[in-house]
N, C-alpha and C positions, 0 to 999 in steps of 0.2 A: 894559787896560781900553778899552772902546769909546769912540771920540771923541764928544763932545757936539755936537749940531747947534745952529744958531741957533734960539732959542726960537720956537715956533709955537703958534698958537691952536688948541685942539682943535676948536672949531666950524668954523674954516677948513678943517681936514683933513676933517671930516665932510661939508662941502659938496662935497668932491671925490669922494666915494664914489658910484659908479654901480652900477645893477643889472647883474649879469652877463648877457651875451648867450648865446643858445643856440648850440652848435656845430652845424656843418652836418649831422653824422650824426644829431643828434636830430630835425631837421626831416625828414630822409629816412626815418628809422624811423617817425615819426608818419605820414608820407605813405603808407608801405607798409601800416601797420596800418589806416589809413582805407580804403585800396583793398581790403584783404582783409576789411573788416568786423569787425576785431578791436578790442578795447579795449586801451589801453596797459597794459603790465605794471605791477602795483602792489605787488609784494613789496618788502621793504626794501632788498635788494641792488640791485634795478633802480632804485629811487629814488636810491640812493647813486651809481650809475653815471650816472644822468641829471644829478644835481647836478654831478658832476665834469665832465661834458660842457659844462655852462654856465659853470663857473668856470675851466676849464683849457684849454690849447691843445695838449695832448698826450695820447696814449692811456693812459699810466701815469705816476705820479709817479716821477721819476728821482732826486730829491734832496729830503729832508725835514730841516728844522731843528727840533730839539726844545728849547724854551725853558721853563723854566730849570731845569736839573738839574745836580747835581754829579757824577753818574755815570750810565752807561747803565741804563735800566730793565730789570727782569726780565720777559721775555715772548717772544713768537714772533719769529723773525728776519724782518725786512722785506726785500723785494727792493730797495727804494730805498736809496740812500746816506743814512745817518742821521748828522747832525751834532749833537752835544750842545753847547748853549751854557749855561754857568752864569750864575746871577743875580749880577752884580757891579755893579748900578746904584748911582748916588750915593745918599747918605743923605737928601738933601732931595727933597721931592715935585716941585718945579719942575724940578730937574735930572733927576729920574727920568723925567718926561714927555719931555724932550728925548732922553734915553737910549733910551726905548722907540721913539721915531720913528727914531732912528739904527739901532737893532737891526733894525727892519723893513726899512729901506733897505738895510742891509748884506746881509741875507738875500736880498732880491729881486735885488740887484746881483750876487750870487754864484749866480744861477740856481736858487734854491730854488723848488720846485714847490708845497710845502705846509708850513705851520707847525704844529707840535704844541705847544700852549701849556699848560704845567703850572705853576701858581703854588703851590708848597709853602709855606704861610704859617707865620710864627712866631706867638707868642701874640698879639702886637699885631694882626697881619694877620688872624688867625682871628676876632677880634672885628670888625675893620674891614669885612671882606667881608659879614658878616651885617648890620651897620649900613647899609652901602651898599645891599644888596639890599632890606632892609625899608624904607628911606627911599624908594627908587625905586618899590617896589610899594605904598607907602602902607599898610603894615600895622603892627600893634602888636607889641611884643616877644613876647607869648605866642603870637600867631598865627605869627610868624616862627620860633619855636623848636619849637612842638608840645610834646607830653608827653614826659617822660623815656624811657619805654619805647619810644617810636617813634623816638627819636633816639640810642639807645645811650648814654645818660648816666646817671650816678647822680643822686639827688635834689639833692645838694649842688652838683654841677656844673651842673645845670639851673637852680637858683636863682641861681648866680653868673653864668651866661650871660644869664639874663633881665635881671639888674641891669645888666650891661655893655652890652647892646643898648639898654636904656632910657636909660642915661646918654649913649650915643653918639647916639641919635636926638634927644635934647634939644640936643645940641651942634650938630647940622646942621639943626635945624628952620628952615624958611623958606627954605632954599637951593633955588632953582629956576633952571634954565637957566644955571647957573654951574659947569660941571664942574671947572674948575681950583680954584675956591674950595672946592668940596665935597671934592675930593681932598686939599687942604691941611688941612682940618679933620679928615679921617679919619686923616691923618698916616701913610699907608702907602705907601712908595716902590714896593713890589711891585705894589700895585693901580694906582698911577699909571703905572708903566712898562707894565703889561699892557694898560691901557686905550689908551694911546697906540700901543702896538705893533699892537693889533687894528685900530684906526682907520686907521693909516698903511698897514698891509698891505692892507686892503680898498680904500683909495684907489689903491693900486698893483696892484689886481686879482690879489691873491694869497690863496688860500683858507687856512683854518686849522681845525684840529681842537681842540676845547676839552676839557681834562682837569680835571674837578673843579669845586667850587663857587667857588673863587677866580677861575678863568678865566671862569666863567659870570657872576659879578658884574661883572667888567671888561667882558664882552661886553654886559651889560645897559646899563651906562653908555655904552659906545661906540655902542650902537644908539640911545639917546636923543639922542646928538649927531649921528649920521649914520644916518638911518633905513634906508637901503639896505644897511648893512653886514652885517646878520644873514644876508643871502643868500649871504655868502661863508664861512659857518661851518657846522660840524657838531659836535654834542655827542657825546662818546665813551661816557660812562656816566652813568646816572641818579644814581649815588652812594647814600649812605644818609641824607642830610639832606632833610627835607621842604622846607626853604627852597630848597635847590638845585633840586628838582623844580619848585617854584613859578616860579623864575627861568627855567628852560627852557621851561615852559609859556607864560610871558609872551613869550619870544622866538620861540615857535612852532618850537622845535627838538626833534625826536623823537630821544632818545638812541639810539645804535647798540646799546648793551647795557644790561642792568639787573642788573649783578653786585653792586651795593651796595659797591663798593670804597671803603674808608674813608680811604685815604691818597692824596694827590696826588703820587705818585712816578713818574709817567710811564707806568705800566703800562697804564692805560686808553687813553692816547693811542697807544701802540704797538699795542694791540689794534685800535683804530680804523683805524690805517694799514693793518694786515693785512687787515681787513675791506674797506677801500677797494680794495686791490689785488686781493682775491678777486672783488669785485663787477665790477671793470673787466675782469679776465680772463674772467669768465663772460660779460659783455656782448660782448666781442670774439669769443669762441668762438661765441656764438649768432648773431652778425652774419655770420660767415664763410659760412654757408649762404645768405645773402641778397645776396651780392655781385653775382651775375648779375642779380638783380631791380633792384638799385640802378642798374646800368648801363643798364637798359631803361626808366628813367623818361622820360616823353615829351620834355620840353624843359626847359632850365634855368629858363625863366621860370615853369614850373609850380611849381618849388621856391620861387621868389621869392614867389609868391602865398601859400605856406604857411609862410613863414619866421617869422611871428609866432606860430606855434602854441606854441613853447616859450619865446619871448622875452618874451611878455607878462608883466610883473611881477605877482606875486601881490598881492592887496589889502593895502595898508599901513594896515589898520584896527587900531589899538591900543586897549588898554583905557583907561579914564579915569584911570589912575595918573599922578601928576604927572611932569613932565620933570625932568631933573637940575638 
């Protein structure tokens, strides 16, 4: 079992999260495109490669840690070394927060380039992530759940879910800017560990791919604690839940796929990693023909003047939904 670190305040971790800076190749490419009178590429693979250039210091991910699975997912074979970490966090929420911080530190210290975060919930966690998301988005149970036909549930399951979310929202009503208390009331160690993991990883400048609504709900809370943290993440799949899509919209994360995968078994994360590797391979191949032009840039100071083209953080204008 992973060692528990000294208790840390989530807000203190969030304050350490910084916006990722643009890698040099991004500025050079933008410079070349401006000189040629071209617009930057806007297809999804190019956007993904650009994101990696801002959050990573190497051309390709060499090692990926997938949290938290009991077995390897079914999907394409990734080029990166894939390490599977099972979820064996403590049962209490406070200890799970510490455990999540320790998990992030261990992954980063072991030279992990990207985290694949899958939170396969039990019955309690399945309700908890929906309550967490609805509370942070400030929406009622019906709006959070949608109609049964849209959410692949029977009428009876839909009624039970509405009631469970309603009761959960009553339980956390009025909790603002107190993430630890909110997680304690939700009583979900999985969500507590996931939130702490994503925050600590972002504070240590390590990107993550989010697989499923549980991971997305953790990301939403982590973003409310550390606003710059969402720039370190990508969402792998839109899933089949309307509430999941609402969370990703709030985070302004465009999912890499829309396969409607119903289970958080790591498949979406592995597909996301494969897409990332494909995007980076494509970007490297396209850049090979420009190497001579890169070497002919006027002077280093010209690049310095353009360095902020990709480093300028996007506007942090959020909706009026309440903080955690």
